[in-house]
C-alpha positions as CSV (number, residue, x, y, z in Angstrom):
1,M,121.1,80.3,152.1
2,M,117.5,80.2,150.8
3,P,117.1,81.5,147.3
4,S,115.2,84.7,146.9
5,A,111.6,84.7,145.5
6,A,112.7,86.8,142.5
7,G,115.4,84.3,141.7
8,A,113.1,81.3,142.0
9,A,110.3,82.8,139.9
10,P,111.8,82.2,136.4
11,D,112.7,78.6,137.2
12,Q,109.2,78.1,138.6
13,A,107.6,79.6,135.5
14,E,109.7,77.5,133.2
15,S,108.8,74.3,135.2
16,T,105.1,75.2,135.0
17,E,105.4,75.7,131.2
18,T,107.0,72.4,130.5
19,Q,104.9,70.2,132.8
20,P,101.8,68.5,131.3
21,R,98.4,69.6,132.4
22,K,97.1,67.7,135.3
23,P,93.9,65.9,134.5
24,R,90.9,67.0,136.5
25,T,89.0,64.7,138.8
26,R,86.4,64.3,136.1
27,P,88.3,64.4,132.8
28,G,86.7,66.6,130.2
29,W,86.9,64.0,127.5
30,V,84.7,61.7,129.5
31,R,82.0,64.3,129.7
32,I,82.3,65.0,126.0
33,F,81.9,61.4,125.1
34,V,79.0,60.7,127.4
35,S,77.0,63.8,126.4
36,G,77.8,63.4,122.7
37,L,76.8,59.7,122.7
38,V,73.5,60.6,124.5
39,L,72.7,63.3,121.9
40,W,73.6,61.0,119.0
41,L,71.5,58.1,120.3
42,G,68.6,60.6,121.0
43,S,68.8,62.0,117.4
44,V,68.8,58.5,115.9
45,L,65.8,57.4,118.0
46,V,63.8,60.5,117.2
47,T,64.6,60.2,113.5
48,F,63.6,56.5,113.4
49,T,60.4,57.3,115.3
50,T,59.2,60.4,113.5
51,G,60.8,59.9,110.1
52,N,62.0,63.5,110.1
53,V,64.8,63.6,107.5
54,T,65.8,67.1,108.6
55,L,67.6,65.5,111.5
56,I,69.9,63.4,109.3
57,P,72.6,66.1,109.2
58,T,72.6,66.2,113.0
59,I,73.1,62.4,113.1
60,I,75.9,62.6,110.5
61,L,77.8,65.4,112.3
62,L,77.4,64.0,115.8
63,G,78.3,60.4,114.8
64,S,81.3,61.4,112.7
65,F,82.8,63.8,115.2
66,L,82.0,62.2,118.5
67,I,85.0,59.8,118.8
68,P,87.6,62.0,117.1
69,V,86.7,65.0,119.3
70,T,86.7,62.8,122.4
71,F,90.2,61.5,121.7
72,V,91.5,65.0,120.8
73,A,90.2,66.2,124.1
74,Y,92.0,63.4,125.8
75,A,95.3,64.2,124.0
76,F,95.0,67.9,124.9
77,E,94.7,67.1,128.6
78,H,98.2,65.5,128.3
79,S,99.9,68.4,126.4
80,D,101.9,71.2,127.8
81,Q,101.3,75.0,127.7
82,V,102.7,75.5,124.2
83,V,99.8,73.5,122.7
84,T,96.9,75.7,123.5
85,G,93.2,74.9,122.9
86,Q,93.2,77.3,119.9
87,R,96.1,75.4,118.3
88,V,94.5,72.1,118.8
89,F,91.2,73.3,117.4
90,T,93.0,74.8,114.4
91,A,94.9,71.6,113.8
92,F,91.6,69.5,114.0
93,V,89.6,71.7,111.7
94,S,92.2,73.2,109.3
95,G,94.4,70.2,109.3
96,G,91.5,67.8,108.8
97,V,90.0,69.8,105.9
98,L,93.4,70.4,104.2
99,G,94.2,66.7,104.5
100,V,90.8,65.6,103.0
101,L,91.1,68.1,100.2
102,G,94.7,67.2,99.4
103,A,94.0,63.5,99.4
104,S,91.0,63.9,97.2
105,V,92.9,65.9,94.6
106,L,96.0,63.6,94.6
107,E,94.0,60.4,94.6
108,S,91.8,61.4,91.7
109,A,94.9,62.5,89.8
110,F,97.2,59.5,90.4
111,L,95.0,56.6,91.3
112,G,92.8,54.9,88.7
113,R,90.7,51.7,89.0
114,P,91.1,49.9,92.4
115,F,93.6,47.1,92.5
116,G,96.1,45.7,94.9
117,L,98.6,48.6,94.9
118,T,95.9,51.2,95.1
119,Y,95.7,50.7,98.9
120,L,99.5,51.4,99.1
121,G,99.0,54.5,97.0
122,V,96.1,55.7,99.2
123,G,98.4,55.3,102.2
124,L,101.3,57.1,100.6
125,I,99.0,60.1,99.6
126,E,96.9,60.4,102.7
127,E,99.7,60.1,105.2
128,A,101.8,62.6,103.2
129,V,99.1,65.2,103.1
130,K,98.4,64.9,106.8
131,L,102.1,65.3,107.6
132,A,102.2,68.3,105.3
133,A,99.2,69.8,107.1
134,L,100.8,69.3,110.5
135,W,104.1,70.9,109.2
136,L,102.1,73.9,107.9
137,L,100.3,74.4,111.2
138,A,103.4,73.8,113.5
139,R,105.9,75.9,111.6
140,R,105.7,78.9,114.0
141,L,105.7,77.1,117.4
142,P,108.2,78.5,119.9
143,R,109.7,75.1,120.6
144,Y,109.1,71.4,119.8
145,T,108.7,68.3,121.9
146,M,107.8,64.8,120.9
147,R,104.8,64.9,123.2
148,D,103.4,68.0,121.5
149,G,104.0,66.4,118.1
150,M,101.9,63.5,119.1
151,V,99.1,65.7,120.4
152,L,99.0,68.0,117.4
153,G,99.4,65.0,115.0
154,A,96.5,63.3,116.7
155,A,94.4,66.5,116.3
156,V,95.2,66.6,112.5
157,G,94.6,62.9,112.1
158,F,91.3,62.8,114.0
159,G,90.1,65.9,112.1
160,F,90.8,64.0,108.8
161,A,89.0,61.0,110.2
162,A,86.0,63.1,111.2
163,F,85.5,64.8,107.9
164,E,86.1,61.6,106.0
165,S,83.6,59.7,108.1
166,A,81.0,62.3,107.5
167,G,81.5,61.7,103.8
168,Y,81.2,58.0,104.1
169,A,78.1,58.3,106.3
170,F,76.5,60.6,103.7
171,N,77.2,58.1,100.9
172,A,75.8,55.2,103.0
173,L,72.5,57.1,103.4
174,F,71.6,56.5,99.7
175,T,70.7,53.0,98.5
176,S,71.2,51.7,95.0
177,G,67.5,52.1,94.2
178,G,67.7,55.8,95.0
179,G,66.0,55.7,98.4
180,L,67.3,56.6,101.8
181,S,68.5,54.1,104.4
182,L,68.9,55.5,107.9
183,L,70.0,52.0,109.1
184,N,73.0,52.0,106.7
185,L,73.9,55.5,107.9
186,V,73.9,54.5,111.6
187,E,75.8,51.2,110.9
188,T,78.5,53.1,109.0
189,E,79.0,55.7,111.7
190,A,79.1,53.0,114.4
191,L,81.7,50.9,112.7
192,R,83.9,53.9,111.7
193,G,83.5,55.3,115.3
194,I,84.8,52.0,116.7
195,A,87.7,51.9,114.4
196,A,88.6,55.6,114.6
197,P,91.0,55.4,117.6
198,V,93.4,53.1,115.8
199,G,93.2,54.8,112.4
200,H,94.1,58.2,111.1
201,G,94.6,59.8,114.6
202,L,97.0,57.1,115.7
203,W,99.0,57.1,112.5
204,T,99.4,60.9,112.3
205,A,100.3,61.0,116.1
206,I,103.2,58.6,115.3
207,L,104.3,60.9,112.5
208,G,104.0,64.0,114.6
209,A,106.2,62.4,117.3
210,A,108.9,61.7,114.6
211,L,108.6,65.2,113.1
212,F,108.8,67.1,116.4
213,A,111.6,64.8,117.8
214,T,113.8,65.8,114.8
215,A,112.7,69.5,115.2
216,A,113.7,69.4,118.9
217,R,117.2,68.3,118.0
218,R,117.7,70.8,115.2
219,G,115.7,73.7,116.4
220,R,113.3,73.8,113.4
221,L,111.0,71.6,111.4
222,R,113.1,69.5,109.0
223,L,112.8,66.1,107.3
224,G,115.2,63.4,108.4
225,G,115.8,59.7,108.0
226,A,113.8,58.8,111.2
227,I,110.7,60.6,109.7
228,F,110.9,58.6,106.5
229,G,111.2,55.4,108.5
230,W,108.1,56.1,110.6
231,Y,106.3,57.4,107.5
232,A,107.0,54.0,105.8
233,L,105.5,52.2,108.9
234,V,102.3,54.2,109.0
235,V,101.9,53.8,105.2
236,V,102.1,50.1,105.5
237,L,99.7,50.1,108.5
238,H,97.3,52.3,106.5
239,A,97.5,50.0,103.4
240,M,97.0,46.8,105.4
241,W,94.0,48.3,107.1
242,D,92.3,49.4,103.9
243,G,93.3,46.2,102.1
244,S,92.3,43.8,104.9
245,R,89.3,42.5,103.0
246,G,91.3,41.7,99.9
247,I,94.1,40.1,101.9
248,A,91.6,38.0,103.9
249,G,89.9,36.9,100.7
250,W,93.2,35.8,99.2
251,L,94.2,34.0,102.4
252,T,90.8,32.2,102.5
253,L,91.3,30.9,98.9
254,V,94.9,29.8,99.6
255,L,93.9,27.9,102.7
256,T,90.5,26.4,101.6
257,G,90.1,27.1,97.9
258,T,88.9,24.2,95.7
259,P,90.2,23.4,92.2
260,R,86.8,24.4,90.8
261,Q,87.0,27.8,92.5
262,W,90.5,28.5,91.3
263,L,89.4,27.5,87.7
264,L,86.5,29.9,87.9
265,I,88.8,32.7,89.1
266,E,91.2,32.1,86.2
267,L,88.3,32.3,83.8
268,G,87.1,35.5,85.4
269,A,83.9,34.0,86.5
270,A,82.2,34.4,89.9
271,S,82.8,31.7,92.5
272,T,80.4,30.9,95.3
273,A,82.0,30.6,98.7
274,T,81.0,27.9,101.1
275,Q,79.7,28.8,104.6
276,G,82.9,27.7,106.2
277,Q,84.9,30.0,103.9
278,L,82.7,32.9,104.8
279,H,83.3,32.3,108.5
280,L,87.1,32.0,107.9
281,Y,87.0,35.2,105.7
282,T,85.3,37.2,108.5
283,A,87.7,35.9,111.1
284,L,90.7,36.7,109.0
285,I,89.5,40.2,108.5
286,W,89.2,40.8,112.3
287,V,92.6,39.2,112.9
288,L,94.3,41.4,110.3
289,L,92.6,44.5,111.8
290,L,93.6,43.6,115.3
291,V,97.2,42.9,114.4
292,D,97.4,46.2,112.5
293,A,95.9,48.1,115.4
294,L,98.2,46.4,117.9
295,I,101.3,47.3,116.0
296,G,100.2,51.0,115.8
297,V,99.3,51.2,119.5
298,L,102.6,49.6,120.5
299,A,104.5,52.0,118.3
300,L,102.8,55.0,119.7
301,H,103.0,53.8,123.3
302,G,106.8,53.4,122.9
303,R,107.1,56.9,121.5
304,W,105.0,58.3,124.4
305,R,107.1,56.5,127.0
306,R,110.2,58.0,125.5
307,A,108.6,61.5,125.3
308,T,107.5,61.5,128.9
309,A,110.5,59.7,130.4
310,T,112.2,61.6,133.2
311,P,115.8,62.4,132.3
312,R,118.5,61.2,134.8
313,P,120.2,64.0,136.8
314,P,123.7,64.9,135.6
315,A,125.3,63.7,138.8
316,E,123.9,60.2,138.3
317,D,125.0,60.1,134.7
318,D,128.6,61.1,135.8
319,A,128.6,58.4,138.5
320,N,127.5,55.7,136.0
321,D,130.2,56.9,133.5
322,R,132.9,56.4,136.1
323,M,131.8,52.9,137.0
């Protein structure tokens, strides 16, 4: 007997609600990236040509938000109906601002002069405030899935990255002599834009997956051992990313340092690096950053595959149990 239309409607509605949105023929994130990149390049070109400093805020905003907004749009296209555009926008703006404010207050209160463990402290604080912002924004969701946790976590993380990059770009504008350097501003935005996909957005997406996976099992947001484990991983990735220059410098000295250089370091004096050491130092920085990014991408990829895996039908499970 064929099921009635009335009986099939609830199942169909439920299936539609839990299925991810199908990407359009031309994904929206591609249009966002292309149009935003053209606008940013046009703003930079006109400013260099005319010297009109009133365009500098436009360059800062476009350059700082282009990559984060593009990746959030990409993540949104892979969410389900619970994660609405309004929720993603709120997570990006509110979560990003709350994260930046919280990190600024805590870092100024607990972190003093920069030293080796400062990078670990920065990672502990910034990842904690982003997780807290995600928790605050997700506490009233009707249900929780690992996939939605990654999407909203990415929105919070990329929002944090966008506002932080805007601050770095603004600082890069001013030279030590008190002048303005548009070239420094553009270089800073370009470098941070390239690194943005494997930074804050990636790390908070991993945390979001852990948070929502625990919430899915228990019916509400709650901390658990798995969350602390993933939190420790992203803190280490964050600290390694920020401390890559210091680690590369130490490795360069260990591998190629001369007795004279070690003596000068022990005396607290400046030591001049050779050309070969400078090349090795630069190469080590890139290797450390690539390894750090690869670990984060593989971790998120594994969580995404688990979140989107199709469960086996009960009949198949029963058959396998009997074998």
